[in-house]
C-alpha positions, 0 to 999 in steps of 0.5 A: 304744718297741718296739712289734712283733716286727718293730721288735725283730728289726731292731734284730738280726742274723739268728738262727743255724740252730742257735738254732732247729733245737736245740729239740727236741720231746721229751726226748733222752738228753742232756736226760734226763741234765740233768734227773736231774742237776738240784736246782732249776728254776724254772717259770713260769706265768700265769693266764688273764689272762696275769699271770705268776709265777715259782716255785722248786722244789728237791730231791735231784738227780733229783726231777723223775721223766722219765715218758717222752720227752714227759713229766716229773712235778714232786712238789709239797712242802710250802710256804706254800699259796698255791698260785700255780703250781698255781691258774694251771695249773689255769686255764692250762696253758702253762708253762715250766721253767728247770733248774739244775745247780750248777757248770754254766753251761749251763741247760736250758728246757723249754716245755709243758702242765701239769695237777695230778696226785693219782695215787697210784701215780704219786707214790709214786715222789716219796716222801721221808722216808716222805712222798709228796706230796699232789699233783704237776705232770705236763708234756707236753713241747713244746719242750726245749733247752739255753741258752748259759752266757752269762747264768751267766758274766756273773753269776759264779752259782757263783763262790765269790768272788761269794757275798754276805754273808747278814747284809747283809740282815735274815732273811726273817722280820724283813723280812716283819714290817717289811713288814706291820706298821703300827707298829714290829716288836716285837724279841720278836715277830721272834726268834719268828718266826725261830726258826719259820722255821728250825724249819719248815726243819728239820721241814717241808721233807717 
């Protein structure tokens, strides 16, 4: 096993200078545009003990508000109330974000310190369908840079021919029931769970 950064770096070549200097301490016009076009991101957090978590966030393009060159606001939408991301932030403010744009193979990485805000004036601009979020994640940007397309090229993430048939796996409601039921799943209960999930998708997004 490799146990140190020195051992690890000995396995690889030198870092290209641009891979270091491309990292910016604030948003520029290109990172602003990327964020404005992005409808989806993944945010990473960790609790005070270092236990890590990843969570997706999605909305129409531009849902992440650029407050200024060093601050962004991610609105929180209704979910399952686990609050993993935000609970972690209250204990450990360090976060990382990965922004995607459908059809783009480049991604945008952003790292910084996060806080949870319930400022009504700040959140008013995040209102959708007449519903203002209860809170938002306010991130002070420390590092932002574009990430090359190799991972998405290898995965062919946006290629239509690589779309998987959703029927190859059961519904999410059915899977969770099977994972949590000690006995066999009641088919009536499973059908109702599917209906409940689909209903929530229609009425509970905001």
